[in-house]
N, C-alpha and C positions, 0 to 999 in steps of 0.2 A: 588592672583594676576592674571591679565588677560594675557594669553599666547601670544596674539597678541602684547600687549604693551611691554612685555618682549622681544619679537623678534625685535621690532622696536628699543628698547634701545640698543640691541646687535649690530644691523646694524649701529648705529651711530658711533661706535668705529672702525668698520671694515676698513675704509679707512686709519686711522692712523696706525693700526696694519699692514695692507698690505704694507704701505710705509716703516715702520720699518723693516719688514722682507726682503723686496726687497733691501733696502740699505745695510743691514748688511750681506746679503748672495750673493751679486753681485760678480761674478768672477773677479779676479784681473788680469790685463794684466801683462805679464812678463816684467821685466826691459829691456830697449833697450840695444844693445851691447855697444854703446858709451855714454850712458846717466847715469851719476853717481847718479842723484837724480830724478828718474822717478816720474811722476804725480801719477801713479798707482803702488803701491807696498805694501808689508806687513806693512812697517812702517807707510804708509799713512792710512791704515785701523786701525792701533793702535791709531794714532792721532785722527781719526774720532770717533772711539768708546769710547776712554777715555774722549774726550771732550763732547760727547753726554751723557755719563754716569754722568759726573760731572754736566752737565746742569740739568739733571733730579733730581739728588741729591740736588742741590741747590734750585731748584723749590720746591721740596717736603719739604725741611726744612723750606723754607720761608713760606710755607702754614701754618705752625704751629704758625707763628708770625703775619701774615697779611691776610686779606681777599681780598686784591687788586691783581688781576691777573697781571697787568702790573709790580707791585713791585716784584711779584714772578718770572715773566719772566726775569726781569732785574737782579735779584739775581742769578738765574741759569745761565744766559748768562755771567754775570760778573765773576762768579766762574770759568766757563769753559775756557773762553777766557783769563782770568788772569793767570790760570795755564799754558795754552799754551804759552803765552808770557814769563812767568817765565822760562819755559823749554827751549825756544829758546834763551833767554838771558844767561841761564846757558851754553848752547851749545856754544854760541858766546864767552864765557869767556874761551874757550879752553877745555871744557869737552865733546865735541861732534861736530857734524856738523850742524851748524845753517842753517835753510832752510825756505825761504818764502813759499815754497810749503807745508811744514809741518804746518806752521801757517795757511795757507789757509784751510787745512783739519781740523784743530782745530776749525776754525770759522764755517765751514760747519757742523761739528759735534755738535757744540754748538747750532747753529740755529735749527738743526734737533731735538736735545734733548728738546729745549724749545718748539718747535712746537708740539712735541709728548706730552709733559707735559700739554700744553694748551688743546690739544685734549682730553686727558684723564680727565682733570679737568672739561672741558665742558660737556663731556658725563656723568660723575658721578654726576655733579650738576643737569643735566636734569633728571637723574634717580630718584633723591630724591626731586626735585623741578620742576615738569612738568609745562609747560607754562599755563597761565590762560585759563580756558575753557576746559582743557584736564584732564581726570582722570588718576590716576596712574594705 
């Protein structure tokens, strides 16, 4: 295998990896003194990361059933957002504190997980199926 081609393939996934590392390691602001449900807090990171993980899991599992990237993305997104909505409904039923902010972080995490999955899928596909006119 050509080392230059291998380096090019590795660079195609770097933006997605950089985004994932940046989003998951960003420092969180401390909760404000009078704000019971801050936009940035440990629970928001948990919502974001759980939804992102579920989106990746849903996308990966759907890839075993379909070749359609839109169907894979929809499956991953639906799994993640569905779980977030179910959790907030559970909280609304008296088992916790329901929060639109939590749901917002669930949606952001789901979108990030789906975009990350699409990026990895695209990069892997290009690795094994280079564009016409280019050698492996």
